[in-house]
All heavy atoms as an XYZ file, in Angstrom:
1040
protein
N      68.507    129.928    113.920
C      67.539    129.252    114.787
C      68.201    128.971    116.137
O      69.280    128.387    116.204
C      67.088    127.949    114.136
C      66.229    127.108    115.024
S      65.819    125.531    114.257
C      64.872    124.817    115.552
N      67.571    129.372    117.196
C      68.052    129.123    118.554
C      67.387    127.844    119.085
O      66.174    127.715    119.076
C      67.710    130.303    119.456
C      68.216    130.183    120.865
C      69.721    130.400    120.979
O      70.302    131.023    120.095
O      70.290    129.928    121.971
N      68.209    126.886    119.531
C      67.698    125.635    120.091
C      67.937    125.665    121.592
O      69.016    126.032    122.043
C      68.430    124.411    119.514
C      68.379    124.409    117.995
C      67.835    123.123    120.057
C      69.276    123.341    117.387
N      66.946    125.229    122.327
C      67.093    125.174    123.777
C      68.214    124.214    124.147
O      68.339    123.122    123.601
C      65.781    124.705    124.407
C      65.780    124.757    125.906
C      64.435    124.335    126.490
O      63.426    124.351    125.779
O      64.428    123.983    127.683
N      69.062    124.654    125.076
C      70.163    123.827    125.537
C      70.438    124.076    127.001
O      69.923    125.022    127.584
N      71.263    123.238    127.589
C      71.461    123.309    129.030
C      72.849    123.739    129.471
O      73.081    123.897    130.645
C      71.114    121.957    129.646
C      69.663    121.591    129.407
C      69.308    120.243    129.956
O      70.124    119.339    129.994
N      68.073    120.088    130.368
N      73.778    123.929    128.558
C      75.123    124.335    128.963
C      75.270    125.848    128.870
O      74.681    126.485    128.006
C      76.178    123.686    128.063
C      76.265    122.167    128.085
C      77.388    121.705    127.185
C      76.463    121.644    129.488
N      76.113    126.394    129.733
C      76.374    127.833    129.638
C      77.439    128.079    128.573
O      78.033    127.148    128.032
C      76.758    128.416    131.004
C      78.081    127.896    131.529
O      79.051    127.755    130.793
N      78.116    127.615    132.819
N      77.690    129.329    128.272
C      78.605    129.703    127.192
C      80.011    129.159    127.418
O      80.675    128.702    126.475
C      78.630    131.216    127.031
N      80.497    129.185    128.646
C      81.850    128.699    128.933
C      81.937    127.190    128.730
O      82.926    126.681    128.179
C      82.258    129.075    130.364
C      83.635    128.606    130.764
C      84.775    129.247    129.966
O      84.534    130.213    129.205
O      85.911    128.771    130.098
N      80.946    126.452    129.164
C      80.944    124.995    128.975
C      80.910    124.645    127.490
O      81.610    123.736    127.041
C      79.746    124.375    129.700
C      79.844    124.482    131.204
C      78.550    124.175    131.923
O      77.457    124.471    131.374
O      78.623    123.643    133.046
N      80.117    125.382    126.731
C      80.050    125.152    125.290
C      81.396    125.436    124.638
O      81.852    124.684    123.774
C      78.965    126.035    124.676
C      77.579    125.633    125.127
C      76.531    126.620    124.694
N      75.226    126.193    125.212
C      74.088    126.734    124.862
N      74.054    127.730    123.993
N      72.959    126.293    125.365
N      82.039    126.514    125.050
C      83.341    126.873    124.496
C      84.369    125.783    124.787
O      85.160    125.401    123.925
C      83.813    128.214    125.078
C      85.147    128.707    124.488
C      85.678    129.917    125.216
N      86.034    129.642    126.613
C      87.138    128.976    126.980
N      87.977    128.517    126.084
N      87.396    128.770    128.269
N      84.365    125.253    126.011
C      85.314    124.203    126.385
C      85.125    122.932    125.558
O      86.108    122.298    125.148
C      85.203    123.893    127.878
C      85.707    124.980    128.819
C      85.325    124.665    130.259
C      87.215    125.165    128.679
N      83.878    122.560    125.299
C      83.618    121.386    124.460
C      84.145    121.598    123.044
O      84.779    120.716    122.460
C      82.120    121.085    124.397
C      81.519    120.322    125.554
C      80.024    120.143    125.350
C      82.179    118.969    125.712
N      83.871    122.776    122.493
C      84.334    123.078    121.139
C      85.859    123.085    121.077
O      86.451    122.569    120.119
C      83.735    124.395    120.656
C      82.230    124.299    120.461
S      81.482    125.840    119.922
C      81.857    125.760    118.170
N      86.503    123.648    122.077
C      87.967    123.653    122.115
C      88.533    122.239    122.187
O      89.556    121.940    121.568
C      88.476    124.475    123.296
C      88.444    125.955    123.065
C      89.021    126.734    124.235
O      89.546    126.121    125.204
O      88.939    127.970    124.196
N      87.883    121.376    122.944
C      88.340    119.986    123.045
C      88.296    119.312    121.677
O      89.247    118.627    121.284
C      87.496    119.210    124.058
N      87.226    119.523    120.943
C      87.112    118.941    119.605
C      88.179    119.524    118.687
O      88.853    118.795    117.952
C      85.700    119.172    119.012
C      85.661    118.819    117.535
C      84.668    118.365    119.776
N      88.350    120.822    118.727
C      89.319    121.470    117.846
C      90.750    121.041    118.166
O      91.581    120.913    117.267
C      89.150    122.980    117.923
C      87.839    123.420    117.282
C      87.412    124.835    117.628
O      88.100    125.532    118.410
O      86.356    125.249    117.109
N      91.032    120.761    119.426
C      92.368    120.334    119.835
C      92.609    118.857    119.496
O      93.650    118.477    118.971
C      92.566    120.573    121.333
C      93.959    120.256    121.845
C      94.127    120.544    123.336
N      93.272    119.705    124.161
C      92.170    120.118    124.802
N      91.785    121.364    124.745
N      91.460    119.275    125.526
N      91.630    118.009    119.789
C      91.784    116.567    119.611
C      91.519    116.090    118.182
O      92.025    115.047    117.783
C      90.844    115.813    120.553
C      91.077    115.984    122.044
C      89.931    115.362    122.834
C      92.404    115.371    122.437
N      90.657    116.811    117.474
C      90.225    116.390    116.133
C      89.824    114.903    116.148
O      90.356    114.079    115.392
C      91.294    116.678    115.094
C      91.531    118.163    114.923
C      92.538    118.471    113.880
C      92.797    119.934    113.673
N      92.641    120.872    114.737
N      88.871    114.560    117.009
C      88.491    113.155    117.175
C      87.732    112.605    115.974
O      87.001    113.325    115.301
C      87.577    113.192    118.405
C      86.962    114.551    118.346
C      88.041    115.451    117.811
N      87.931    111.339    115.724
C      87.160    110.663    114.677
C      85.832    110.140    115.226
O      84.859    110.070    114.507
C      87.978    109.513    114.071
C      89.090    110.001    113.179
C      88.574    110.906    112.056
O      87.611    110.515    111.368
O      89.128    112.006    111.880
N      85.824    109.762    116.493
C      84.640    109.168    117.104
C      84.317    109.895    118.399
O      85.120    109.903    119.326
C      84.883    107.671    117.388
O      85.309    107.030    116.191
C      83.628    106.998    117.902
N      83.116    110.499    118.425
C      82.641    111.231    119.608
C      81.298    110.625    120.002
O      80.431    110.427    119.156
C      82.472    112.739    119.306
C      81.982    113.478    120.546
C      83.765    113.340    118.776
N      81.146    110.363    121.290
C      79.883    109.838    121.801
C      79.353    110.780    122.870
O      80.075    111.148    123.791
C      80.071    108.444    122.406
C      78.816    107.797    122.986
C      77.797    107.481    121.891
C      79.175    106.536    123.759
N      78.089    111.159    122.709
C      77.419    111.985    123.707
C      76.193    111.223    124.197
O      75.420    110.712    123.394
C      76.972    113.312    123.095
C      76.144    114.138    124.041
C      75.565    115.390    123.416
O      75.451    115.461    122.182
O      75.210    116.285    124.183
N      76.023    111.159    125.488
C      74.821    110.564    126.070
C      74.002    111.698    126.653
O      74.477    112.456    127.503
C      75.168    109.530    127.162
C      73.890    109.008    127.813
C      75.985    108.391    126.575
N      72.783    111.851    126.160
C      71.880    112.900    126.618
C      71.932    114.122    125.723
O      72.560    115.118    126.049
N      71.296    114.050    124.590
C      71.305    115.174    123.640
C      70.297    116.253    123.997
O      70.442    117.384    123.561
C      70.982    114.694    122.222
O      69.673    114.134    122.206
C      72.010    113.694    121.730
N      69.290    115.896    124.743
C      68.141    116.765    125.006
C      67.629    117.286    123.669
O      67.494    116.511    122.729
C      68.491    117.851    126.029
C      67.291    118.667    126.489
C      66.139    118.040    126.959
C      67.292    120.044    126.439
C      65.034    118.769    127.372
C      66.195    120.788    126.855
C      65.073    120.136    127.321
O      63.980    120.873    127.722
N      67.385    118.563    123.522
C      66.822    119.100    122.281
C      67.893    119.478    121.265
O      67.572    119.956    120.183
C      65.915    120.291    122.585
C      64.667    119.949    123.399
C      63.923    121.209    123.806
C      63.747    119.016    122.612
N      69.155    119.275    121.608
C      70.238    119.493    120.664
C      70.920    120.838    120.736
O      71.914    121.069    120.062
N      70.425    121.760    121.561
C      70.938    123.127    121.539
C      72.126    123.410    122.429
O      72.742    124.462    122.308
N      72.478    122.513    123.283
C      73.629    122.740    124.164
C      74.864    122.087    123.604
O      75.449    122.532    122.622
N      75.251    120.982    124.199
C      76.481    120.298    123.802
C      76.403    119.748    122.382
O      77.376    119.833    121.624
C      76.789    119.171    124.783
O      75.656    118.340    124.949
N      75.273    119.202    121.995
C      75.169    118.523    120.701
C      75.503    119.448    119.539
O      76.380    119.146    118.721
C      73.752    117.926    120.520
O      73.437    117.128    121.657
C      73.689    117.065    119.270
N      74.833    120.564    119.451
C      75.056    121.475    118.328
C      76.476    122.036    118.341
O      77.096    122.218    117.292
C      73.994    122.600    118.295
C      74.025    123.333    116.951
C      74.198    123.597    119.403
C      73.265    122.655    115.886
N      77.020    122.268    119.526
C      78.367    122.825    119.612
C      79.438    121.787    119.268
O      80.436    122.117    118.612
C      78.577    123.475    120.977
C      77.769    124.721    121.107
N      76.446    124.696    121.482
C      78.071    126.008    120.845
C      75.976    125.925    121.459
N      76.938    126.739    121.073
N      79.243    120.559    119.683
C      80.151    119.493    119.264
C      80.118    119.333    117.745
O      81.158    119.225    117.086
C      79.784    118.171    119.940
C      80.099    118.059    121.432
C      79.372    116.858    122.045
C      81.599    117.952    121.654
N      78.917    119.349    117.184
C      78.775    119.199    115.732
C      79.414    120.348    114.969
O      80.087    120.133    113.955
C      77.301    119.088    115.353
C      76.655    117.752    115.593
C      75.162    117.815    115.315
C      77.309    116.687    114.737
N      79.194    121.552    115.424
C      79.787    122.703    114.749
C      81.311    122.633    114.788
O      81.980    122.958    113.808
C      79.283    124.003    115.360
C      77.852    124.308    114.969
C      77.375    125.618    115.570
C      75.961    125.934    115.117
N      75.488    127.216    115.649
N      81.863    122.192    115.906
C      83.317    122.065    116.012
C      83.833    120.957    115.090
O      84.858    121.132    114.425
C      83.725    121.796    117.460
N      83.135    119.835    115.013
C      83.534    118.765    114.100
C      83.495    119.254    112.653
O      84.398    118.969    111.862
C      82.633    117.539    114.268
C      82.824    116.725    115.540
C      81.680    115.732    115.721
C      84.164    116.010    115.531
N      82.462    119.985    112.323
C      82.328    120.513    110.958
C      83.454    121.501    110.660
O      84.065    121.452    109.594
C      80.953    121.167    110.793
C      80.727    121.712    109.432
N      80.619    120.910    108.324
C      80.595    122.986    108.994
C      80.428    121.660    107.262
N      80.413    122.928    107.638
N      83.728    122.376    111.586
C      84.786    123.368    111.398
C      86.150    122.695    111.205
O      86.971    123.149    110.415
C      84.837    124.321    112.595
C      85.186    125.711    112.197
C      85.182    126.763    113.270
N      85.086    126.410    114.641
C      84.092    126.804    115.444
N      83.109    127.543    114.976
N      84.091    126.468    116.705
N      86.389    121.614    111.942
C      87.664    120.881    111.830
C      87.662    119.883    110.665
O      88.694    119.291    110.365
C      87.938    120.101    113.110
S      88.262    121.107    114.530
N      86.487    119.684    110.078
C      86.313    118.689    109.021
C      86.839    117.335    109.487
O      87.656    116.683    108.831
C      86.992    119.120    107.723
C      86.558    118.252    106.550
O      85.437    117.697    106.600
O      87.347    118.102    105.602
N      86.374    116.939    110.666
C      86.813    115.664    111.230
C      85.637    114.976    111.910
O      84.675    115.609    112.290
C      87.947    115.880    112.239
S      87.454    116.787    113.720
N      85.725    113.690    112.016
C      84.905    112.861    112.878
C      83.399    112.910    112.753
O      82.832    113.614    111.933
N      82.801    112.102    113.625
C      81.352    111.989    113.728
C      80.964    111.990    115.200
O      81.704    111.513    116.044
C      80.843    110.696    113.086
C      81.070    110.654    111.586
C      80.468    109.426    110.940
N      79.025    109.349    111.011
C      78.175    110.078    110.279
N      78.639    110.975    109.447
N      76.877    109.909    110.377
N      79.777    112.488    115.432
C      79.180    112.489    116.766
C      77.993    111.539    116.764
O      77.093    111.671    115.935
C      78.710    113.895    117.141
C      77.810    114.002    118.378
C      78.567    113.597    119.636
C      77.262    115.407    118.505
N      78.017    110.597    117.686
C      76.867    109.740    117.928
C      76.213    110.259    119.195
O      76.871    110.363    120.241
C      77.300    108.287    118.110
C      77.625    107.610    116.821
C      76.796    106.821    116.078
C      78.868    107.646    116.104
N      77.444    106.377    114.957
C      78.717    106.880    114.947
C      80.092    108.286    116.330
C      79.738    106.703    114.021
C      81.117    108.124    115.417
C      80.937    107.340    114.281
N      74.943    110.628    119.110
C      74.224    111.193    120.248
C      73.119    110.273    120.710
O      72.223    109.932    119.923
N      73.149    109.885    121.965
C      72.173    108.961    122.540
C      71.108    109.751    123.289
O      71.425    110.581    124.148
C      72.855    107.969    123.522
C      71.830    107.006    124.116
C      73.989    107.226    122.843
N      69.853    109.481    122.969
C      68.724    110.098    123.667
C      67.688    109.019    123.946
O      67.374    108.215    123.069
C      68.114    111.225    122.821
C      66.919    111.903    123.445
C      67.187    112.431    124.853
O      68.127    113.219    125.043
O      66.427    112.037    125.766
N      67.128    109.014    125.166
C      66.217    107.955    125.588
C      64.739    108.334    125.516
O      63.885    107.455    125.580
C      66.545    107.519    127.020
N      64.428    109.597    125.381
C      63.029    110.036    125.328
C      62.615    110.203    123.863
O      63.185    111.030    123.149
C      62.889    111.350    126.094
C      61.458    111.844    126.134
O      60.907    112.176    125.058
O      60.899    111.905    127.241
N      61.632    109.434    123.423
C      61.238    109.410    122.008
C      60.829    110.789    121.483
O      61.268    111.198    120.410
C      60.085    108.421    121.787
C      59.655    108.292    120.340
C      60.670    107.565    119.476
O      61.233    106.546    119.882
N      60.924    108.069    118.288
N      60.008    111.519    122.216
C      59.550    112.824    121.718
C      60.700    113.833    121.663
O      60.795    114.632    120.721
C      58.399    113.370    122.566
O      58.818    113.588    123.900
N      61.588    113.785    122.630
C      62.762    114.669    122.627
C      63.705    114.259    121.498
O      64.247    115.119    120.784
C      63.464    114.657    123.998
C      62.580    115.371    125.020
C      64.843    115.307    123.921
C      63.089    115.316    126.438
N      63.900    112.973    121.305
C      64.756    112.450    120.233
C      64.307    112.988    118.874
O      65.110    113.497    118.093
C      64.710    110.923    120.271
C      65.445    110.217    119.170
C      66.815    110.029    119.234
C      64.756    109.705    118.073
C      67.492    109.349    118.221
C      65.422    109.028    117.066
C      66.790    108.857    117.141
O      67.454    108.194    116.141
N      63.030    112.867    118.594
C      62.502    113.324    117.305
C      62.647    114.838    117.131
O      63.038    115.307    116.058
C      61.042    112.889    117.157
C      60.911    111.385    117.002
C      59.489    110.881    117.104
O      58.542    111.708    117.143
O      59.320    109.644    117.143
N      62.363    115.589    118.171
C      62.500    117.046    118.114
C      63.970    117.443    117.970
O      64.309    118.374    117.230
C      61.880    117.674    119.370
C      61.918    119.174    119.400
C      61.040    119.766    118.323
C      60.995    121.278    118.461
N      60.516    121.937    117.268
N      64.855    116.731    118.649
C      66.288    117.019    118.568
C      66.784    116.854    117.139
O      67.506    117.705    116.618
C      67.048    116.095    119.524
C      68.558    116.166    119.452
S      69.319    115.007    118.271
C      68.771    113.435    118.862
N      66.404    115.771    116.481
C      66.824    115.549    115.097
C      66.346    116.692    114.203
O      67.116    117.245    113.412
C      66.322    114.184    114.579
C      67.033    113.050    115.325
C      66.521    114.064    113.066
C      66.461    111.680    115.040
N      65.104    117.056    114.362
C      64.536    118.168    113.585
C      65.300    119.472    113.867
O      65.653    120.206    112.944
C      63.055    118.332    113.931
C      62.369    119.447    113.214
C      60.921    119.590    113.671
O      60.479    118.987    114.658
N      60.173    120.392    112.960
N      65.569    119.742    115.126
C      66.293    120.961    115.504
C      67.680    121.017    114.877
O      68.088    122.047    114.344
C      66.434    121.050    117.034
C      65.144    121.392    117.726
O      64.188    121.848    117.112
N      65.105    121.145    119.019
N      68.421    119.912    114.969
C      69.785    119.875    114.446
C      69.775    120.059    112.935
O      70.581    120.817    112.382
C      70.501    118.553    114.825
C      70.635    118.414    116.333
C      71.853    118.448    114.139
C      71.601    119.357    116.979
N      68.868    119.388    112.255
C      68.778    119.525    110.790
C      68.514    120.970    110.381
O      69.066    121.449    109.396
C      67.685    118.623    110.241
C      68.103    117.189    110.145
C      67.056    116.375    109.426
N      67.522    115.019    109.245
C      66.749    113.958    109.297
N      65.455    114.083    109.514
N      67.254    112.754    109.127
N      67.659    121.650    111.126
C      67.316    123.032    110.787
C      68.411    124.017    111.178
O      68.717    124.930    110.435
C      66.006    123.430    111.458
C      64.799    122.762    110.855
C      63.516    123.123    111.591
O      63.518    123.823    112.596
N      62.395    122.619    111.088
N      69.006    123.823    112.343
C      69.962    124.793    112.871
C      71.373    124.613    112.316
O      72.131    125.581    112.261
C      70.004    124.713    114.395
N      71.713    123.408    111.928
C      73.082    123.148    111.461
C      73.082    122.162    110.299
O      73.668    121.083    110.383
C      73.926    122.628    112.613
N      72.438    122.516    109.196
C      72.353    121.561    108.078
C      73.725    121.156    107.532
O      73.903    120.011    107.117
C      71.521    122.296    107.029
C      71.592    123.739    107.394
C      71.791    123.785    108.880
N      74.694    122.058    107.545
C      76.032    121.734    107.041
C      76.753    120.754    107.957
O      77.522    119.919    107.490
C      76.878    122.997    106.892
C      76.349    123.918    105.816
O      75.567    123.450    104.961
O      76.699    125.105    105.834
N      76.514    120.849    109.247
C      77.187    119.991    110.220
C      76.452    118.666    110.434
O      77.024    117.730    110.999
C      77.329    120.722    111.557
N      75.201    118.573    109.988
C      74.398    117.377    110.249
C      75.048    116.111    109.688
O      74.864    115.020    110.221
C      72.971    117.530    109.706
C      72.059    116.449    110.218
C      71.493    116.545    111.483
C      71.806    115.304    109.471
C      70.674    115.546    111.981
C      70.992    114.298    109.959
C      70.430    114.423    111.211
O      69.629    113.418    111.711
N      75.849    116.234    108.655
C      76.537    115.081    108.085
C      77.525    114.429    109.038
O      77.947    113.299    108.827
N      77.863    115.131    110.106
C      78.775    114.589    111.120
C      78.001    113.910    112.264
O      78.607    113.523    113.252
C      79.635    115.708    111.724
C      80.613    116.285    110.769
N      81.877    115.771    110.588
C      80.514    117.334    109.934
C      82.518    116.487    109.683
N      81.711    117.437    109.267
N      76.684    113.796    112.126
C      75.846    113.371    113.250
C      75.150    112.054    112.977
O      74.649    111.802    111.886
C      74.802    114.442    113.536
C      74.001    114.203    114.779
C      74.615    113.936    115.990
C      72.620    114.254    114.743
C      73.879    113.728    117.145
C      71.868    114.060    115.889
C      72.498    113.797    117.092
N      75.094    111.228    114.008
C      74.399    109.951    113.982
C      73.583    109.834    115.268
O      74.135    109.542    116.329
C      75.455    108.857    113.914
C      75.087    107.555    113.300
C      74.536    107.603    111.906
O      75.178    108.124    110.995
O      73.422    107.082    111.748
N      72.276    110.109    115.224
C      71.465    109.982    116.441
C      71.196    108.517    116.772
O      71.022    107.690    115.879
C      70.167    110.707    116.073
C      70.098    110.658    114.589
C      71.507    110.596    114.080
N      71.185    108.230    118.065
C      70.910    106.886    118.559
C      69.796    106.972    119.590
O      69.887    107.751    120.535
C      72.162    106.285    119.211
C      73.398    106.141    118.340
C      74.613    105.790    119.197
C      73.173    105.089    117.267
N      68.780    106.140    119.428
C      67.656    106.170    120.363
C      67.732    104.989    121.320
O      67.960    103.853    120.919
C      66.320    106.125    119.617
C      65.149    106.043    120.543
C      64.774    107.139    121.299
C      64.464    104.852    120.708
C      63.713    107.060    122.187
C      63.404    104.759    121.587
C      63.031    105.867    122.328
N      67.520    105.286    122.608
C      67.423    104.237    123.606
C      68.158    104.605    124.877
O      68.756    105.670    124.994
N      68.089    103.710    125.832
C      68.784    103.904    127.094
C      70.258    103.553    126.904
O      70.585    102.530    126.294
C      68.159    103.056    128.201
C      66.796    103.538    128.599
C      65.652    102.894    128.145
C      66.658    104.661    129.417
C      64.396    103.351    128.500
C      65.401    105.125    129.778
C      64.271    104.469    129.312
N      71.113    104.381    127.449
C      72.553    104.248    127.214
C      73.093    102.870    127.584
O      73.945    102.330    126.878
C      73.314    105.335    127.976
O      73.076    105.222    129.377
N      72.621    102.281    128.662
C      73.152    100.985    129.080
C      72.828     99.891    128.062
O      73.497     98.861    128.026
C      72.677    100.595    130.499
C      71.212    100.295    130.620
C      70.363    101.519    130.956
O      70.750    102.647    130.716
N      69.191    101.280    131.506
N      71.825    100.127    127.213
C      71.495     99.195    126.133
C      72.175     99.584    124.823
O      72.637     98.725    124.074
C      69.983     99.142    125.911
C      69.232     98.688    127.132
O      69.705     97.833    127.891
N      68.072     99.250    127.367
N      72.215    100.875    124.543
C      72.755    101.376    123.276
C      74.273    101.253    123.212
O      74.827    100.827    122.190
C      72.318    102.851    123.052
C      73.030    103.460    121.869
C      70.811    102.938    122.889
N      74.963    101.617    124.273
C      76.433    101.662    124.243
C      77.063    100.301    123.924
O      77.927    100.225    123.042
C      77.004    102.268    125.543
C      76.681    103.763    125.591
C      78.510    102.036    125.647
C      77.021    104.451    126.906
N      76.671     99.205    124.582
C      77.311     97.920    124.237
C      77.125     97.537    122.767
O      78.061     97.032    122.134
C      76.621     96.913    125.166
C      76.167     97.729    126.327
C      75.773     99.062    125.731
N      75.956     97.805    122.209
C      75.714     97.512    120.792
C      76.553     98.418    119.900
O      77.140     97.974    118.918
C      74.225     97.660    120.453
C      73.367     96.559    121.001
C      73.784     95.190    120.485
O      73.961     95.019    119.255
O      73.945     94.274    121.314
N      76.614     99.697    120.238
C      77.374    100.672    119.465
C      78.865    100.330    119.467
O      79.540    100.460    118.446
C      77.120    102.073    120.043
C      77.845    103.158    119.351
C      77.489    103.783    118.182
C      79.060    103.779    119.776
N      78.411    104.736    117.862
C      79.384    104.761    118.822
C      79.897    103.597    120.870
C      80.517    105.561    118.937
C      81.025    104.395    120.991
C      81.324    105.363    120.029
N      79.378     99.874    120.600
C      80.800     99.540    120.720
C      81.219     98.385    119.809
O      82.393     98.280    119.449
C      81.164     99.218    122.165
C      81.268    100.412    123.101
C      81.378     99.952    124.547
C      82.428    101.325    122.707
N      80.297     97.545    119.415
C      80.629     96.442    118.506
C      81.182     96.974    117.179
O      82.030     96.341    116.561
C      79.408     95.556    118.260
C      78.992     94.757    119.476
C      77.732     93.969    119.200
C      77.273     93.224    120.441
N      76.006     92.499    120.204
N      80.691     98.128    116.745
C      81.141     98.726    115.489
C      82.125     99.867    115.685
O      82.678    100.379    114.711
C      79.935     99.247    114.700
C      79.025     98.137    114.236
O      79.534     97.051    113.891
O      77.795     98.343    114.217
N      82.313    100.301    116.929
C      83.183    101.442    117.236
C      84.036    101.093    118.458
O      83.756    101.551    119.559
C      82.344    102.693    117.493
C      81.386    102.972    116.391
N      80.099    102.471    116.377
C      81.537    103.659    115.241
C      79.505    102.851    115.274
N      80.346    103.568    114.555
N      85.081    100.301    118.248
C      85.858     99.806    119.385
C      86.689    100.867    120.091
O      87.197    100.620    121.183
C      86.757     98.739    118.773
C      86.840     99.110    117.325
C      85.536     99.764    116.980
N      86.807    102.053    119.483
C      87.562    103.119    120.137
C      86.802    104.434    119.983
O      86.241    104.729    118.931
C      88.954    103.248    119.520
C      89.861    104.144    120.336
C      91.260    104.148    119.780
O      91.522    104.836    118.817
N      92.144    103.388    120.400
N      86.787    105.210    121.055
C      86.122    106.507    121.041
C      87.083    107.533    121.633
O      87.647    107.318    122.696
C      84.765    106.460    121.796
C      84.900    105.961    123.203
C      84.062    107.789    121.763
N      87.310    108.614    120.900
C      88.305    109.599    121.332
C      87.746    110.662    122.274
O      88.497    111.279    123.015
C      88.923    110.308    120.119
C      89.865    109.445    119.324
C      89.118    108.561    118.334
O      88.099    108.953    117.792
N      89.620    107.362    118.124
N      86.451    110.907    122.216
C      85.854    111.931    123.071
C      84.470    111.472    123.501
O      83.678    111.024    122.668
C      85.753    113.262    122.312
C      85.213    114.462    123.085
C      86.113    114.826    124.257
C      85.073    115.667    122.145
N      84.206    111.557    124.796
C      82.928    111.135    125.364
C      82.389    112.263    126.224
O      83.132    112.858    127.012
C      83.098    109.863    126.234
C      81.802    109.481    126.902
C      83.640    108.714    125.404
N      81.093    112.546    126.068
C      80.429    113.530    126.914
C      79.198    112.848    127.501
O      78.237    112.569    126.790
C      80.040    114.775    126.118
C      79.506    115.887    126.967
C      80.263    116.436    127.994
C      78.235    116.392    126.749
C      79.776    117.459    128.786
C      77.737    117.417    127.537
C      78.507    117.952    128.554
N      79.266    112.533    128.792
C      78.195    111.806    129.473
C      77.309    112.807    130.200
O      77.643    113.269    131.281
C      78.801    110.780    130.445
C      79.777    109.784    129.819
C      80.358    108.864    130.880
C      79.119    108.999    128.699
N      76.188    113.105    129.596
C      75.314    114.169    130.084
C      73.861    113.707    130.097
O      72.953    114.467    129.799
C      75.492    115.404    129.190
C      74.850    116.644    129.766
O      74.812    116.779    130.996
O      74.377    117.467    128.972
N      73.655    112.447    130.411
C      72.312    111.878    130.385
C      71.521    112.146    131.648
O      71.567    113.238    132.199
N      70.845    111.132    132.142
C      69.913    111.245    133.249
C      70.430    111.947    134.497
O      71.606    112.257    134.625
N      69.518    112.180    135.399
C      69.809    112.918    136.632
C      70.404    112.054    137.739
O      70.731    112.551    138.798
C      68.543    113.602    137.141
C      68.067    114.669    136.196
O      68.874    115.341    135.554
N      66.761    114.816    136.091
N      70.528    110.764    137.493
C      71.069    109.844    138.484
C      72.556    109.628    138.187
O      72.899    109.038    137.166
C      70.304    108.520    138.411
C      70.827    107.487    139.363
O      71.877    107.649    139.990
N      70.110    106.382    139.475
N      73.464    110.080    139.070
C      74.906    109.934    138.813
C      75.340    108.492    138.558
O      76.337    108.261    137.881
C      75.561    110.492    140.079
C      74.533    111.384    140.681
C      73.201    110.791    140.315
N      74.591    107.530    139.062
C      74.951    106.129    138.821
C      74.904    105.808    137.323
O      75.658    104.971    136.841
C      74.024    105.185    139.605
C      74.435    103.726    139.511
C      75.849    103.474    140.034
O      76.220    103.906    141.118
N      76.650    102.763    139.255
N      74.045    106.496    136.583
C      73.975    106.272    135.134
C      75.296    106.632    134.464
O      75.783    105.889    133.609
C      72.837    107.088    134.516
C      71.470    106.614    134.924
C      70.355    107.489    134.380
O      70.546    108.152    133.335
O      69.281    107.502    135.000
N      75.885    107.760    134.843
C      77.160    108.159    134.256
C      78.278    107.200    134.662
O      79.175    106.918    133.870
C      77.536    109.599    134.649
C      76.750    110.655    133.901
C      75.354    110.867    134.486
O      75.137    110.774    135.677
N      74.403    111.151    133.621
N      78.219    106.674    135.870
C      79.218    105.696    136.310
C      79.096    104.422    135.469
O      80.099    103.878    134.997
C      79.073    105.397    137.819
C      79.451    106.653    138.622
C      79.922    104.190    138.225
C      79.105    106.591    140.092
N      77.870    103.978    135.260
C      77.633    102.794    134.421
C      78.138    103.028    133.008
O      78.820    102.178    132.425
C      76.137    102.431    134.410
O      75.721    102.136    135.752
C      75.851    101.250    133.500
N      77.823    104.202    132.448
C      78.272    104.535    131.085
C      79.794    104.551    131.008
O      80.380    103.998    130.074
C      77.706    105.893    130.670
C      76.205    105.877    130.509
C      75.553    107.238    130.615
O      76.240    108.258    130.851
O      74.314    107.294    130.455
N      80.429    105.175    131.987
C      81.892    105.221    131.988
C      82.473    103.817    132.063
O      83.439    103.500    131.348
C      82.422    106.085    133.130
C      83.914    106.146    133.140
C      84.593    106.973    132.254
C      84.649    105.353    134.006
C      85.981    107.011    132.234
C      86.039    105.394    133.992
C      86.701    106.215    133.108
N      81.908    102.967    132.900
C      82.411    101.601    133.021
C      82.271    100.838    131.701
O      83.151    100.048    131.339
C      81.698    100.861    134.143
S      82.167    101.466    135.790
N      81.199    101.084    130.967
C      81.021    100.456    129.662
C      82.057    100.943    128.651
O      82.513    100.185    127.794
C      79.617    100.744    129.115
C      78.455    100.063    129.814
C      77.134    100.642    129.340
C      78.507     98.551    129.572
N      82.448    102.213    128.756
C      83.311    102.858    127.760
C      84.795    102.872    128.101
O      85.635    103.011    127.210
C      82.843    104.301    127.550
C      81.489    104.463    126.875
C      80.939    105.850    127.113
C      81.631    104.160    125.397
N      85.114    102.752    129.362
C      86.482    102.965    129.851
C      87.553    102.262    129.021
O      88.559    102.867    128.640
C      86.562    102.522    131.310
C      87.902    102.687    131.935
C      87.895    102.235    133.383
O      87.011    101.478    133.810
O      88.824    102.656    134.093
N      87.363    101.015    128.707
C      88.381    100.252    127.969
C      88.493    100.692    126.514
O      89.434    100.296    125.814
C      88.064     98.755    128.036
N      87.562    101.505    126.040
C      87.521    101.915    124.633
C      87.996    103.354    124.420
O      87.960    103.852    123.299
C      86.095    101.758    124.102
C      85.596    100.362    124.243
N      85.831     99.383    123.292
C      84.907     99.754    125.246
C      85.298     98.254    123.697
N      84.729     98.449    124.879
N      88.403    104.006    125.500
C      88.869    105.386    125.428
C      90.386    105.384    125.568
O      90.913    104.990    126.620
C      88.239    106.241    126.554
C      86.710    106.206    126.471
C      88.750    107.686    126.469
C      86.028    106.812    127.687
N      91.108    105.809    124.532
C      92.567    105.820    124.653
C      93.050    106.841    125.676
O      92.472    107.919    125.811
C      93.042    106.189    123.250
C      91.884    106.816    122.582
C      90.647    106.306    123.262
N      94.082    106.482    126.388
C      94.669    107.392    127.369
C      95.419    108.485    126.612
O      96.109    108.217    125.637
C      95.633    106.629    128.308
C      96.329    107.592    129.254
C      94.870    105.569    129.093
N      95.249    109.711    127.080
C      95.952    110.828    126.454
C      95.033    111.619    125.604
O      95.318    112.599    125.031
């Protein structure tokens, strides 16, 4: 099953390599869209490495529901590594951090306003280990 996604082949490869190199336990992605770009590739890499979980934040209800359906159909084996989160990142991230004080890999790919990514980074910065 082909899922619509927004990253090109090289960007997808780089994300997968990062997961395979870092073997992160906690991965956070903001902006899953329909799941076919970064989300599915991060999940496949986590599954291949048999490591970690991906929490994916999506703010659009109809896209969120379709994304979950897409991921379940396209990557049923990797879905066990996935935890979808619904809502706006500035609301979801502070709540999520209460249970996940450290995150090894972050992919901020949400809204079209760069200030959103700056806000997300500021929320996460203290929880991302250096190195």
